C-alpha positions as a printed NumPy array, in Angstrom:
array([[ 52.181,  29.243, -42.308],
       [ 49.064,  30.924, -43.689],
       [ 48.928,  28.37 , -46.523],
       [ 49.023,  25.503, -44.018],
       [ 46.115,  26.994, -42.057],
       [ 44.074,  27.352, -45.269],
       [ 44.9  ,  23.783, -46.293],
       [ 43.892,  22.423, -42.879],
       [ 40.676,  24.493, -42.948],
       [ 39.881,  23.205, -46.457],
       [ 40.437,  19.599, -45.337],
       [ 38.147,  20.097, -42.319],
       [ 35.486,  21.734, -44.528],
       [ 35.702,  18.776, -46.924],
       [ 35.437,  16.248, -44.072],
       [ 32.51 ,  18.158, -42.572],
       [ 30.707,  17.931, -45.925],
       [ 31.387,  14.189, -46.138],
       [ 30.059,  13.661, -42.592],
       [ 26.907,  15.672, -43.376],
       [ 26.262,  13.678, -46.569],
       [ 26.869,  10.396, -44.712],
       [ 24.451,  11.43 , -41.943],
       [ 21.726,  12.228, -44.491],
       [ 22.308,   8.898, -46.253],
       [ 22.046,   7.   , -42.945],
       [ 18.79 ,   8.804, -42.094],
       [ 17.341,   7.967, -45.53 ],
       [ 18.407,   4.329, -45.155],
       [ 16.992,   3.956, -41.643],
       [ 13.711,   5.816, -42.012],
       [ 12.734,   6.476, -45.649],
       [ 13.972,   3.825, -48.072],
       [ 16.472,   1.019, -48.255],
       [ 17.807,  -1.375, -50.856],
       [ 16.855,  -5.046, -50.584],
       [ 18.063,  -8.106, -52.461],
       [ 15.528, -10.772, -53.364],
       [ 16.789, -14.051, -51.966],
       [ 15.14 , -17.25 , -53.111],
       [ 12.482, -18.213, -55.618],
       [  9.227, -17.545, -53.738],
       [  8.225, -14.556, -55.906],
       [  8.959, -16.049, -59.33 ],
       [  8.059, -15.403, -62.095],
       [  7.788, -11.706, -61.129],
       [ 10.928, -11.356, -58.988],
       [ 13.991, -13.566, -59.206],
       [ 16.778, -14.555, -56.851],
       [ 19.37 , -11.752, -56.968],
       [ 17.007,  -8.946, -58.067],
       [ 17.582,  -5.656, -56.252],
       [ 14.681,  -3.471, -55.179],
       [ 14.115,  -0.286, -53.202],
       [ 11.767,  -0.442, -50.236],
       [  9.632,   2.532, -49.197],
       [  9.738,   2.451, -45.386],
       [  7.32 ,   5.308, -44.639],
       [  4.355,   4.509, -46.902],
       [  2.558,   2.284, -44.375],
       [  2.882,   4.943, -41.687],
       [  0.823,   7.225, -43.941],
       [ -1.645,   4.834, -45.613],
       [ -2.896,   1.286, -45.072],
       [ -1.444,  -1.517, -47.202],
       [ -3.553,  -2.609, -50.17 ],
       [ -4.159,  -5.945, -51.86 ],
       [ -1.369,  -6.57 , -54.349],
       [  1.269,  -4.509, -52.53 ],
       [  4.66 ,  -6.208, -52.525],
       [  5.773,  -6.03 , -48.902],
       [  9.008,  -6.684, -47.063],
       [  8.772,  -8.004, -43.488],
       [ 10.785,  -9.942, -40.937],
       [ 10.363, -13.714, -41.073],
       [  8.062, -14.831, -38.257],
       [ 10.486, -17.666, -37.438],
       [ 13.776, -15.747, -37.702],
       [ 13.813, -11.945, -37.325],
       [ 17.256, -11.808, -38.999],
       [ 15.676, -12.797, -42.336],
       [ 13.53 , -10.494, -44.473],
       [ 10.718, -11.915, -46.608],
       [  9.165, -10.455, -49.734],
       [  5.531, -11.389, -50.452],
       [  2.331, -10.039, -52.005],
       [ -0.656,  -8.976, -49.901],
       [ -3.675, -11.153, -50.747],
       [ -6.052, -10.721, -47.78 ],
       [ -6.917,  -7.535, -45.896],
       [ -8.182,  -6.905, -42.344],
       [-11.869,  -7.739, -41.904],
       [-12.025, -10.074, -44.894],
       [-12.825, -13.763, -44.983],
       [-10.253, -15.721, -46.979],
       [-10.572, -19.255, -48.301],
       [ -8.369, -21.495, -50.413],
       [-10.577, -23.58 , -52.699],
       [ -9.752, -25.461, -55.913],
       [ -6.243, -23.964, -55.868],
       [ -7.57 , -20.372, -55.889],
       [ -7.966, -17.74 , -53.206],
       [-11.486, -16.572, -52.407],
       [-12.124, -13.264, -50.661],
       [-15.501, -12.928, -48.924],
       [-16.761, -15.883, -50.976],
       [-15.671, -14.518, -54.38 ],
       [-12.743, -15.87 , -56.379],
       [ -9.774, -13.502, -56.516],
       [ -8.724, -13.07 , -60.154],
       [ -5.008, -12.306, -59.979],
       [ -3.86 , -10.131, -62.923],
       [ -0.165, -11.069, -62.751],
       [  1.65 , -14.314, -63.491],
       [  1.975, -16.744, -60.618],
       [  2.979, -20.377, -60.366],
       [  0.302, -22.96 , -59.568],
       [ -0.767, -25.168, -57.884],
       [ -1.867, -23.375, -54.744],
       [ -2.196, -25.845, -51.875],
       [ -3.006, -25.376, -48.237],
       [ -0.301, -25.561, -45.607],
       [ -0.057, -25.72 , -41.818],
       [ -2.038, -22.493, -41.178],
       [ -4.494, -22.366, -44.075],
       [ -5.978, -25.642, -45.267],
       [ -7.876, -26.319, -48.485],
       [-11.615, -25.485, -48.168],
       [-11.093, -23.728, -44.843],
       [-12.175, -20.13 , -44.221],
       [-10.27 , -17.75 , -42.008],
       [-11.355, -14.332, -40.759],
       [ -8.544, -11.778, -40.942],
       [ -8.535,  -9.655, -37.758],
       [ -7.88 ,  -5.885, -37.681],
       [ -4.251,  -4.936, -38.281],
       [ -3.396,  -8.333, -39.826],
       [ -2.692,  -9.344, -43.444],
       [ -2.529, -12.563, -45.447],
       [  0.566, -12.621, -47.695],
       [  1.549, -15.05 , -50.412],
       [  4.516, -15.6  , -52.691],
       [  3.874, -15.585, -56.435],
       [  5.592, -18.969, -56.718],
       [  2.849, -20.731, -54.763],
       [  4.361, -24.26 , -54.771],
       [  7.74 , -22.917, -53.596],
       [  6.794, -20.2  , -51.123],
       [  6.781, -20.125, -47.346],
       [  3.958, -17.653, -46.744],
       [  0.788, -17.06 , -44.715],
       [ -0.543, -20.468, -45.733],
       [  2.275, -21.876, -43.598],
       [  3.153, -19.338, -40.884],
       [ -0.088, -17.387, -40.54 ],
       [ -1.072, -13.755, -40.731],
       [  1.356, -10.831, -40.57 ],
       [  0.734,  -7.705, -38.492],
       [  0.996,  -4.337, -40.216],
       [  3.508,  -3.365, -37.529],
       [  5.839,  -6.116, -38.798],
       [  6.044,  -4.663, -42.317],
       [  9.378,  -3.03 , -43.091],
       [  7.916,  -1.388, -46.164],
       [  6.658,  -1.686, -49.709],
       [  8.826,  -2.625, -52.676],
       [  8.373,   0.18 , -55.195],
       [ 11.338,   0.066, -57.589],
       [ 13.46 ,  -2.704, -59.092],
       [ 16.901,  -1.415, -60.099],
       [ 18.713,  -4.666, -60.904],
       [ 18.894,  -6.368, -63.32 ],
       [ 18.875,  -3.358, -65.597],
       [ 16.68 ,  -5.06 , -68.23 ],
       [ 13.904,  -5.414, -65.57 ],
       [ 14.482,  -2.044, -63.88 ],
       [ 11.559,   0.254, -63.224],
       [  8.639,   1.123, -60.979],
       [  6.882,  -1.975, -59.632],
       [  3.3  ,  -1.822, -60.919],
       [  0.321,  -2.237, -58.622],
       [ -2.207,  -4.799, -59.914],
       [ -5.895,  -4.077, -60.444],
       [ -8.021,  -6.939, -59.173],
       [-11.337,  -8.319, -60.309],
       [-13.615, -10.709, -58.488]])
């Protein structure tokens, strides 16, 4: 009888530990970081369809997003779909698309990472048209410019709509590592 009580107590202790671990994992997933799978080709050549990344969900509650950050956000057209894009334009800046290049405050943005050209205007941002980015809003673009639905098409994204920043790629293993932040020149 005593052995049965000890066995039952041990089982309950084990289950209590499992529940505690599961609760911590859920809290981390909901509020701190979550895995994401890249779906589509809009970030090629830097991210490919099927890559797995970790998203830092608290960073933008502590600091403002910066140019070059890889951000995850809900699609403006369908909130069930997450997008991954790169921040190009920041609040308060003037952005222009001219000669297939982005210009920030009248100066050409020299992008220090590979991206696919050509860069054409879309429904929101037209070639040789300047836009002023209001406070709290960001201009995002895929690295595969000809094959990306981004701010050129659907407009600016509010900081409040960002899920987080991609900070680590963990699959495929041969591309695993911290996602570097680019240094820009004008």
